[in-house]
TORKOL-4160 file (C-alpha; in steps of 0.2 Angstrom, whole numbers, padded with zeros to 4 digits, m for minus):
268
<pt num="1" X="m0311" Y="0154" Z="m0707"/>
<pt num="2" X="m0303" Y="0168" Z="m0697"/>
<pt num="3" X="m0303" Y="0161" Z="m0680"/>
<pt num="4" X="m0293" Y="0168" Z="m0664"/>
<pt num="5" X="m0297" Y="0153" Z="m0652"/>
<pt num="6" X="m0287" Y="0139" Z="m0646"/>
<pt num="7" X="m0293" Y="0117" Z="m0647"/>
<pt num="8" X="m0301" Y="0095" Z="m0656"/>
<pt num="9" X="m0304" Y="0078" Z="m0648"/>
<pt num="10" X="m0300" Y="0062" Z="m0652"/>
<pt num="11" X="m0314" Y="0049" Z="m0650"/>
<pt num="12" X="m0331" Y="0049" Z="m0660"/>
<pt num="13" X="m0347" Y="0050" Z="m0651"/>
<pt num="14" X="m0359" Y="0036" Z="m0656"/>
<pt num="15" X="m0371" Y="0043" Z="m0664"/>
<pt num="16" X="m0373" Y="0057" Z="m0746"/>
<pt num="17" X="m0376" Y="0064" Z="m0760"/>
<pt num="18" X="m0379" Y="0082" Z="m0759"/>
<pt num="19" X="m0391" Y="0094" Z="m0767"/>
<pt num="20" X="m0399" Y="0109" Z="m0761"/>
<pt num="21" X="m0417" Y="0108" Z="m0760"/>
<pt num="22" X="m0431" Y="0121" Z="m0755"/>
<pt num="23" X="m0438" Y="0115" Z="m0737"/>
<pt num="24" X="m0454" Y="0112" Z="m0743"/>
<pt num="25" X="m0448" Y="0102" Z="m0758"/>
<pt num="26" X="m0436" Y="0093" Z="m0747"/>
<pt num="27" X="m0450" Y="0088" Z="m0735"/>
<pt num="28" X="m0462" Y="0082" Z="m0750"/>
<pt num="29" X="m0447" Y="0072" Z="m0757"/>
<pt num="30" X="m0442" Y="0063" Z="m0741"/>
<pt num="31" X="m0442" Y="0044" Z="m0741"/>
<pt num="32" X="m0447" Y="0041" Z="m0724"/>
<pt num="33" X="m0442" Y="0025" Z="m0718"/>
<pt num="34" X="m0453" Y="0016" Z="m0705"/>
<pt num="35" X="m0445" Y="0011" Z="m0689"/>
<pt num="36" X="m0426" Y="0017" Z="m0691"/>
<pt num="37" X="m0417" Y="0010" Z="m0677"/>
<pt num="38" X="m0405" Y="0021" Z="m0667"/>
<pt num="39" X="m0388" Y="0017" Z="m0662"/>
<pt num="40" X="m0386" Y="0007" Z="m0647"/>
<pt num="41" X="m0380" Y="0018" Z="m0632"/>
<pt num="42" X="m0362" Y="0017" Z="m0626"/>
<pt num="43" X="m0359" Y="0021" Z="m0607"/>
<pt num="44" X="m0377" Y="0030" Z="m0606"/>
<pt num="45" X="m0377" Y="0044" Z="m0593"/>
<pt num="46" X="m0390" Y="0042" Z="m0578"/>
<pt num="47" X="m0402" Y="0052" Z="m0587"/>
<pt num="48" X="m0402" Y="0042" Z="m0603"/>
<pt num="49" X="m0401" Y="0025" Z="m0596"/>
<pt num="50" X="m0419" Y="0022" Z="m0595"/>
<pt num="51" X="m0424" Y="0032" Z="m0611"/>
<pt num="52" X="m0427" Y="0017" Z="m0622"/>
<pt num="53" X="m0428" Y="0028" Z="m0638"/>
<pt num="54" X="m0413" Y="0038" Z="m0634"/>
<pt num="55" X="m0402" Y="0044" Z="m0649"/>
<pt num="56" X="m0387" Y="0053" Z="m0652"/>
<pt num="57" X="m0388" Y="0069" Z="m0663"/>
<pt num="58" X="m0378" Y="0084" Z="m0667"/>
<pt num="59" X="m0381" Y="0102" Z="m0674"/>
<pt num="60" X="m0369" Y="0114" Z="m0681"/>
<pt num="61" X="m0372" Y="0133" Z="m0682"/>
<pt num="62" X="m0356" Y="0143" Z="m0682"/>
<pt num="63" X="m0345" Y="0143" Z="m0666"/>
<pt num="64" X="m0349" Y="0129" Z="m0655"/>
<pt num="65" X="m0346" Y="0138" Z="m0639"/>
<pt num="66" X="m0363" Y="0147" Z="m0640"/>
<pt num="67" X="m0371" Y="0132" Z="m0647"/>
<pt num="68" X="m0367" Y="0122" Z="m0633"/>
<pt num="69" X="m0374" Y="0133" Z="m0620"/>
<pt num="70" X="m0391" Y="0134" Z="m0628"/>
<pt num="71" X="m0392" Y="0115" Z="m0630"/>
<pt num="72" X="m0387" Y="0113" Z="m0612"/>
<pt num="73" X="m0402" Y="0125" Z="m0607"/>
<pt num="74" X="m0413" Y="0115" Z="m0619"/>
<pt num="75" X="m0409" Y="0099" Z="m0609"/>
<pt num="76" X="m0413" Y="0107" Z="m0593"/>
<pt num="77" X="m0428" Y="0115" Z="m0599"/>
<pt num="78" X="m0435" Y="0101" Z="m0610"/>
<pt num="79" X="m0429" Y="0086" Z="m0601"/>
<pt num="80" X="m0426" Y="0093" Z="m0584"/>
<pt num="81" X="m0409" Y="0086" Z="m0583"/>
<pt num="82" X="m0398" Y="0090" Z="m0568"/>
<pt num="83" X="m0380" Y="0097" Z="m0571"/>
<pt num="84" X="m0373" Y="0078" Z="m0569"/>
<pt num="85" X="m0384" Y="0072" Z="m0583"/>
<pt num="86" X="m0380" Y="0085" Z="m0596"/>
<pt num="87" X="m0375" Y="0076" Z="m0612"/>
<pt num="88" X="m0372" Y="0092" Z="m0625"/>
<pt num="89" X="m0353" Y="0091" Z="m0630"/>
<pt num="90" X="m0344" Y="0103" Z="m0642"/>
<pt num="91" X="m0334" Y="0094" Z="m0655"/>
<pt num="92" X="m0332" Y="0090" Z="m0674"/>
<pt num="93" X="m0341" Y="0081" Z="m0688"/>
<pt num="94" X="m0346" Y="0082" Z="m0706"/>
<pt num="95" X="m0330" Y="0077" Z="m0714"/>
<pt num="96" X="m0326" Y="0063" Z="m0726"/>
<pt num="97" X="m0309" Y="0058" Z="m0719"/>
<pt num="98" X="m0315" Y="0055" Z="m0702"/>
<pt num="99" X="m0301" Y="0055" Z="m0689"/>
<pt num="100" X="m0281" Y="0055" Z="m0691"/>
<pt num="101" X="m0273" Y="0041" Z="m0680"/>
<pt num="102" X="m0288" Y="0041" Z="m0670"/>
<pt num="103" X="m0288" Y="0060" Z="m0668"/>
<pt num="104" X="m0298" Y="0075" Z="m0673"/>
<pt num="105" X="m0291" Y="0091" Z="m0666"/>
<pt num="106" X="m0293" Y="0111" Z="m0666"/>
<pt num="107" X="m0279" Y="0120" Z="m0675"/>
<pt num="108" X="m0262" Y="0117" Z="m0667"/>
<pt num="109" X="m0245" Y="0122" Z="m0669"/>
<pt num="110" X="m0239" Y="0104" Z="m0673"/>
<pt num="111" X="m0252" Y="0103" Z="m0686"/>
<pt num="112" X="m0259" Y="0087" Z="m0679"/>
<pt num="113" X="m0276" Y="0080" Z="m0686"/>
<pt num="114" X="m0283" Y="0098" Z="m0689"/>
<pt num="115" X="m0303" Y="0097" Z="m0690"/>
<pt num="116" X="m0303" Y="0109" Z="m0704"/>
<pt num="117" X="m0290" Y="0100" Z="m0714"/>
<pt num="118" X="m0300" Y="0085" Z="m0711"/>
<pt num="119" X="m0316" Y="0092" Z="m0718"/>
<pt num="120" X="m0325" Y="0094" Z="m0701"/>
<pt num="121" X="m0337" Y="0108" Z="m0694"/>
<pt num="122" X="m0339" Y="0113" Z="m0677"/>
<pt num="123" X="m0354" Y="0105" Z="m0669"/>
<pt num="124" X="m0363" Y="0100" Z="m0652"/>
<pt num="125" X="m0369" Y="0082" Z="m0650"/>
<pt num="126" X="m0381" Y="0076" Z="m0636"/>
<pt num="127" X="m0391" Y="0061" Z="m0632"/>
<pt num="128" X="m0409" Y="0062" Z="m0631"/>
<pt num="129" X="m0425" Y="0054" Z="m0631"/>
<pt num="130" X="m0432" Y="0051" Z="m0649"/>
<pt num="131" X="m0448" Y="0059" Z="m0646"/>
<pt num="132" X="m0440" Y="0075" Z="m0641"/>
<pt num="133" X="m0430" Y="0078" Z="m0657"/>
<pt num="134" X="m0442" Y="0090" Z="m0664"/>
<pt num="135" X="m0441" Y="0102" Z="m0648"/>
<pt num="136" X="m0422" Y="0101" Z="m0649"/>
<pt num="137" X="m0424" Y="0105" Z="m0668"/>
<pt num="138" X="m0434" Y="0120" Z="m0665"/>
<pt num="139" X="m0421" Y="0126" Z="m0653"/>
<pt num="140" X="m0408" Y="0125" Z="m0666"/>
<pt num="141" X="m0418" Y="0134" Z="m0679"/>
<pt num="142" X="m0420" Y="0148" Z="m0666"/>
<pt num="143" X="m0401" Y="0151" Z="m0666"/>
<pt num="144" X="m0404" Y="0158" Z="m0684"/>
<pt num="145" X="m0410" Y="0176" Z="m0687"/>
<pt num="146" X="m0427" Y="0181" Z="m0695"/>
<pt num="147" X="m0418" Y="0179" Z="m0713"/>
<pt num="148" X="m0411" Y="0162" Z="m0709"/>
<pt num="149" X="m0392" Y="0169" Z="m0706"/>
<pt num="150" X="m0383" Y="0162" Z="m0691"/>
<pt num="151" X="m0377" Y="0175" Z="m0677"/>
<pt num="152" X="m0359" Y="0174" Z="m0683"/>
<pt num="153" X="m0362" Y="0173" Z="m0701"/>
<pt num="154" X="m0351" Y="0187" Z="m0706"/>
<pt num="155" X="m0338" Y="0184" Z="m0693"/>
<pt num="156" X="m0334" Y="0165" Z="m0693"/>
<pt num="157" X="m0336" Y="0160" Z="m0710"/>
<pt num="158" X="m0331" Y="0144" Z="m0721"/>
<pt num="159" X="m0332" Y="0126" Z="m0721"/>
<pt num="160" X="m0327" Y="0123" Z="m0702"/>
<pt num="161" X="m0344" Y="0135" Z="m0698"/>
<pt num="162" X="m0356" Y="0128" Z="m0709"/>
<pt num="163" X="m0373" Y="0123" Z="m0703"/>
<pt num="164" X="m0377" Y="0104" Z="m0702"/>
<pt num="165" X="m0388" Y="0092" Z="m0692"/>
<pt num="166" X="m0383" Y="0074" Z="m0688"/>
<pt num="167" X="m0396" Y="0061" Z="m0686"/>
<pt num="168" X="m0395" Y="0041" Z="m0688"/>
<pt num="169" X="m0401" Y="0037" Z="m0706"/>
<pt num="170" X="m0400" Y="0056" Z="m0714"/>
<pt num="171" X="m0412" Y="0059" Z="m0726"/>
<pt num="172" X="m0420" Y="0042" Z="m0724"/>
<pt num="173" X="m0424" Y="0044" Z="m0706"/>
<pt num="174" X="m0442" Y="0049" Z="m0699"/>
<pt num="175" X="m0431" Y="0062" Z="m0690"/>
<pt num="176" X="m0428" Y="0072" Z="m0706"/>
<pt num="177" X="m0447" Y="0077" Z="m0707"/>
<pt num="178" X="m0447" Y="0082" Z="m0691"/>
<pt num="179" X="m0432" Y="0094" Z="m0693"/>
<pt num="180" X="m0440" Y="0102" Z="m0709"/>
<pt num="181" X="m0456" Y="0104" Z="m0699"/>
<pt num="182" X="m0447" Y="0113" Z="m0684"/>
<pt num="183" X="m0440" Y="0124" Z="m0697"/>
<pt num="184" X="m0457" Y="0129" Z="m0703"/>
<pt num="185" X="m0462" Y="0131" Z="m0686"/>
<pt num="186" X="m0450" Y="0144" Z="m0683"/>
<pt num="187" X="m0452" Y="0155" Z="m0699"/>
<pt num="188" X="m0448" Y="0144" Z="m0713"/>
<pt num="189" X="m0431" Y="0152" Z="m0713"/>
<pt num="190" X="m0419" Y="0138" Z="m0718"/>
<pt num="191" X="m0417" Y="0128" Z="m0734"/>
<pt num="192" X="m0409" Y="0109" Z="m0733"/>
<pt num="193" X="m0398" Y="0100" Z="m0742"/>
<pt num="194" X="m0392" Y="0083" Z="m0740"/>
<pt num="195" X="m0373" Y="0081" Z="m0734"/>
<pt num="196" X="m0361" Y="0072" Z="m0743"/>
<pt num="197" X="m0346" Y="0078" Z="m0733"/>
<pt num="198" X="m0333" Y="0091" Z="m0734"/>
<pt num="199" X="m0349" Y="0103" Z="m0739"/>
<pt num="200" X="m0347" Y="0121" Z="m0743"/>
<pt num="201" X="m0353" Y="0134" Z="m0730"/>
<pt num="202" X="m0369" Y="0141" Z="m0738"/>
<pt num="203" X="m0379" Y="0154" Z="m0729"/>
<pt num="204" X="m0397" Y="0150" Z="m0725"/>
<pt num="205" X="m0393" Y="0131" Z="m0729"/>
<pt num="206" X="m0391" Y="0117" Z="m0716"/>
<pt num="207" X="m0384" Y="0100" Z="m0722"/>
<pt num="208" X="m0392" Y="0084" Z="m0716"/>
<pt num="209" X="m0380" Y="0071" Z="m0712"/>
<pt num="210" X="m0381" Y="0054" Z="m0708"/>
<pt num="211" X="m0373" Y="0051" Z="m0691"/>
<pt num="212" X="m0369" Y="0033" Z="m0695"/>
<pt num="213" X="m0359" Y="0039" Z="m0709"/>
<pt num="214" X="m0352" Y="0054" Z="m0701"/>
<pt num="215" X="m0349" Y="0051" Z="m0683"/>
<pt num="216" X="m0346" Y="0065" Z="m0671"/>
<pt num="217" X="m0329" Y="0068" Z="m0663"/>
<pt num="218" X="m0329" Y="0076" Z="m0646"/>
<pt num="219" X="m0317" Y="0092" Z="m0643"/>
<pt num="220" X="m0304" Y="0095" Z="m0630"/>
<pt num="221" X="m0309" Y="0099" Z="m0613"/>
<pt num="222" X="m0305" Y="0117" Z="m0614"/>
<pt num="223" X="m0318" Y="0120" Z="m0628"/>
<pt num="224" X="m0332" Y="0113" Z="m0617"/>
<pt num="225" X="m0344" Y="0124" Z="m0608"/>
<pt num="226" X="m0335" Y="0139" Z="m0613"/>
<pt num="227" X="m0341" Y="0157" Z="m0614"/>
<pt num="228" X="m0346" Y="0164" Z="m0630"/>
<pt num="229" X="m0338" Y="0179" Z="m0640"/>
<pt num="230" X="m0351" Y="0190" Z="m0637"/>
<pt num="231" X="m0351" Y="0203" Z="m0623"/>
<pt num="232" X="m0367" Y="0194" Z="m0616"/>
<pt num="233" X="m0361" Y="0178" Z="m0619"/>
<pt num="234" X="m0352" Y="0176" Z="m0601"/>
<pt num="235" X="m0360" Y="0162" Z="m0594"/>
<pt num="236" X="m0360" Y="0157" Z="m0575"/>
<pt num="237" X="m0346" Y="0149" Z="m0568"/>
<pt num="238" X="m0357" Y="0134" Z="m0563"/>
<pt num="239" X="m0358" Y="0131" Z="m0582"/>
<pt num="240" X="m0339" Y="0133" Z="m0585"/>
<pt num="241" X="m0335" Y="0121" Z="m0572"/>
<pt num="242" X="m0345" Y="0108" Z="m0580"/>
<pt num="243" X="m0329" Y="0104" Z="m0590"/>
<pt num="244" X="m0317" Y="0100" Z="m0576"/>
<pt num="245" X="m0331" Y="0091" Z="m0567"/>
<pt num="246" X="m0336" Y="0079" Z="m0581"/>
<pt num="247" X="m0316" Y="0077" Z="m0583"/>
<pt num="248" X="m0314" Y="0071" Z="m0565"/>
<pt num="249" X="m0326" Y="0058" Z="m0566"/>
<pt num="250" X="m0316" Y="0050" Z="m0579"/>
<pt num="251" X="m0325" Y="0058" Z="m0596"/>
<pt num="252" X="m0311" Y="0057" Z="m0611"/>
<pt num="253" X="m0308" Y="0072" Z="m0620"/>
<pt num="254" X="m0294" Y="0065" Z="m0630"/>
<pt num="255" X="m0276" Y="0068" Z="m0631"/>
<pt num="256" X="m0274" Y="0084" Z="m0644"/>
<pt num="257" X="m0262" Y="0096" Z="m0642"/>
<pt num="258" X="m0266" Y="0113" Z="m0636"/>
<pt num="259" X="m0273" Y="0125" Z="m0648"/>
<pt num="260" X="m0264" Y="0137" Z="m0658"/>
<pt num="261" X="m0253" Y="0148" Z="m0645"/>
<pt num="262" X="m0254" Y="0166" Z="m0646"/>
<pt num="263" X="m0270" Y="0166" Z="m0656"/>
<pt num="264" X="m0283" Y="0165" Z="m0643"/>
<pt num="265" X="m0287" Y="0162" Z="m0624"/>
<pt num="266" X="m0295" Y="0146" Z="m0624"/>
<pt num="267" X="m0285" Y="0133" Z="m0616"/>
<pt num="268" X="m0270" Y="0143" Z="m0611"/>
């Protein structure tokens, strides 16, 4: 969990039992529930207001900076969304503790509601049509290399960077089957387990979380639409500016203190 960034947010995005399973055996064991209802949307964006089958989901795969950029691109390419309609947000999910005094925060000097201590991992959440979930799941699986390791597997390690996918209903949702099929279509690189919260960081394993039980908490503004760590992950200013653009429109990124001073550059 060596990390030199500075950021967690405070409010949850509406969006158990754990055992590891081979992806094929997991797929065959799924008890698919027909007609699982998605959560009602709260304050839907212009792009999603007319999408009657819209759902809130989240994906975690190491540091959320790079992951957010990839899903913003997916929203643009798959859904043809404009910048104003982008819903991908960096944040935290997967911990049993939920929030503390209404907050989930990045590491900070005051030690207030530290997301790692609350059992959460870094994730990116978005609102998408349910019919497009498999396409987004394919984009998620593409984040892993040919052996099933994430790009920062040997850098950012530990529970805060574990792989997880949050869907309404978890394993009982038809979306779980689509997730496993997406993995098969992209090289059969991942195994899946049912997330029970506070799960370990296990290489090549992604935990399927019930987002009704383990909601998403949005991260601080300075973590949103941030450049990645790698030299080739300096994104266009137009992308970086989206954080302040949404904030000026009234979006709430929480009231957490600034990240650990002196450890990084995010938010300083």
